[in-house]
C-alpha positions in Angstrom: -14.5 -74.6 0.4 -11.1 -73.9 1.9 -11.7 -70.1 1.4 -15.0 -70.3 3.2 -13.4 -71.9 6.2 -10.7 -69.2 6.4 -13.3 -66.5 6.3 -15.3 -68.2 9.0 -12.1 -68.6 11.2 -11.2 -64.9 10.7 -14.7 -63.8 11.6 -14.6 -66.0 14.7 -11.2 -64.6 15.7 -12.5 -61.0 15.3 -15.6 -61.8 17.3 -13.6 -63.4 20.2 -11.1 -60.5 20.2 -14.0 -58.0 20.4 -15.6 -59.9 23.3 -12.2 -60.0 25.2 -11.8 -56.2 24.7 -15.4 -55.7 25.9 -14.8 -57.9 29.0 -11.5 -56.1 29.7 -13.3 -52.7 29.6 -16.1 -53.9 31.8 -13.5 -55.2 34.4 -11.5 -52.0 34.3 -14.7 -49.9 34.8 -15.9 -52.2 37.7 -12.5 -51.8 39.4 -12.6 -48.1 39.0 -16.1 -47.9 40.5 -15.1 -50.1 43.4 -12.0 -48.0 44.2 -14.0 -44.7 43.9 -16.6 -46.1 46.2 -14.0 -47.1 48.7 -12.5 -43.6 48.6 -15.9 -42.0 49.0 -16.7 -44.2 52.0 -13.3 -43.6 53.7 -13.0 -39.9 53.1 -15.6 -38.8 55.8 -14.0 -41.1 58.3 -10.5 -39.7 57.6 -11.9 -36.1 58.0 -13.6 -37.1 61.3 -10.3 -38.6 62.6 -8.4 -35.4 61.6 -11.2 -33.2 63.2 -11.1 -35.1 66.5 -7.3 -35.0 66.5 -7.3 -31.2 65.9 -9.9 -30.8 68.6 -7.7 -32.7 71.1 -4.8 -30.5 70.2 -6.9 -27.3 70.6 -7.9 -28.4 74.1 -4.3 -29.2 74.9 -3.2 -25.8 73.7 -5.8 -24.1 75.9 -4.7 -26.2 78.9 -1.0 -25.4 78.2 -1.7 -21.7 78.0 -4.0 -21.6 81.1 -1.4 -23.6 83.2 1.5 -21.3 81.9 -0.4 -18.1 82.7 -1.7 -19.3 86.1 1.8 -20.5 87.3 3.7 -17.5 85.9 5.8 -20.1 83.9 8.8 -19.1 81.9 6.8 -20.5 79.0 5.1 -17.1 78.7 7.7 -14.9 80.3 8.9 -13.3 77.1 7.2 -12.9 73.8 9.0 -13.6 70.5 9.8 -10.9 67.9 6.9 -10.1 65.5 6.7 -12.7 62.7 8.7 -15.3 64.5 8.2 -18.3 66.7 10.0 -19.0 69.9 11.9 -22.2 70.7 13.1 -24.0 73.8 10.7 -23.8 76.7 8.6 -21.3 74.7 8.3 -23.5 71.6 5.0 -23.1 69.8 4.5 -19.5 70.9 4.5 -17.1 67.9 4.1 -13.4 67.5 1.7 -12.2 64.8 3.1 -9.8 62.2 0.2 -8.1 60.2 -1.4 -10.5 57.8 1.5 -13.0 58.0 0.2 -16.3 59.2 2.8 -18.6 60.7 0.6 -21.6 60.3 0.0 -21.1 56.6 2.2 -24.1 55.6 -0.3 -26.3 57.5 -3.0 -25.2 55.1 -0.8 -25.5 52.1 0.1 -29.1 53.1 3.8 -28.1 53.3 4.4 -29.8 56.6 8.1 -30.7 55.8 10.2 -33.7 56.8 11.5 -34.6 60.2 14.1 -32.1 61.4 12.9 -29.5 59.0 11.8 -26.2 60.5 8.3 -26.6 59.0 7.9 -30.0 60.6 8.8 -28.5 63.9 6.2 -25.8 63.6 4.0 -25.9 66.7 3.9 -28.3 69.6 2.9 -31.9 69.4 0.0 -33.0 71.6 1.1 -33.5 75.2 4.5 -32.0 75.0 3.9 -29.6 77.9 0.7 -31.0 79.4 1.3 -34.8 79.1 -2.1 -35.2 77.3 -2.5 -38.2 75.0 -4.9 -39.2 72.3 -7.6 -41.6 73.6 -6.8 -45.2 73.4 -8.9 -46.9 70.7 -10.3 -50.4 70.8 -8.4 -53.1 69.0 -9.0 -53.1 65.3 -10.1 -49.4 65.2 -7.8 -47.1 63.2 -7.3 -43.6 64.5 -4.9 -40.8 63.8 -1.4 -42.0 62.8 0.2 -38.5 63.2 0.1 -36.6 66.5 -1.9 -33.4 66.2 0.0 -30.1 66.7 -0.9 -26.7 68.0 0.7 -23.3 68.2 -0.2 -20.2 70.2 -0.1 -17.0 68.2 0.0 -13.7 70.1 -2.2 -11.4 68.2 -1.4 -7.9 69.6 0.1 -6.0 72.5 -1.5 -6.2 76.0 -4.5 -3.7 76.2 -3.3 -2.4 79.6 -0.4 -3.0 82.0 -0.8 -6.2 83.9 -3.1 -7.7 81.3 -2.3 -10.4 78.8 -2.5 -9.9 75.0 -5.2 -11.5 72.9 -4.0 -14.9 71.6 -5.1 -17.3 68.9 -4.6 -21.1 69.4 -4.3 -22.9 66.1 -4.5 -26.7 66.0 -3.8 -29.1 63.1 -5.2 -32.7 62.9 -4.2 -35.1 60.2 -6.2 -38.1 59.1 -5.0 -41.6 58.2 -4.4 -40.1 54.7 -1.8 -37.3 55.1 -3.7 -35.3 52.5 -6.7 -35.0 54.9 -6.0 -32.1 57.3 -8.2 -30.1 59.6 -7.2 -26.8 61.1 -9.1 -25.4 64.0 -8.6 -22.0 65.7 -9.9 -20.3 68.8 -9.3 -16.8 70.2 -8.1 -16.7 73.8 -7.7 -13.9 76.3 -6.0 -15.1 79.5 
């Protein structure tokens, strides 16, 4: 009789342990599905935030270039050496050098830390034009990193008195720093 009770207790213990493992697995799977669903729902929003920020930086770059060319500003007085970017009042103006793309670190996600040369690549939105990102209503989350742009001089001027062809490249970052959008436009002042 005692042996029969021990066997029944062992079977009950194995049954309860199996149920607990099964419930733990179900809870872990449900948590995984909830987190994956949240990520799938927020990823398009992050991409849209990054796209709109890059678009604002692209327009700011165009406005900066148009104002500098129209006013004969020192911003476009001298072009940097091939493969380099200027600094000071000409910050954000780079000279193309074959297939070398100055903005490649933006695509690679190698944006660098504050004070690093890679972090200073380009010009933050509004640096020369005073433009700002639109103010969002309370409770709405937008871009947490200011978008950046740079102006890449593509080639030499086609004729005396003309401006060279330029490419404006803009980077927008979503709420998640891993979500980046890069926009480009060709520009001939």
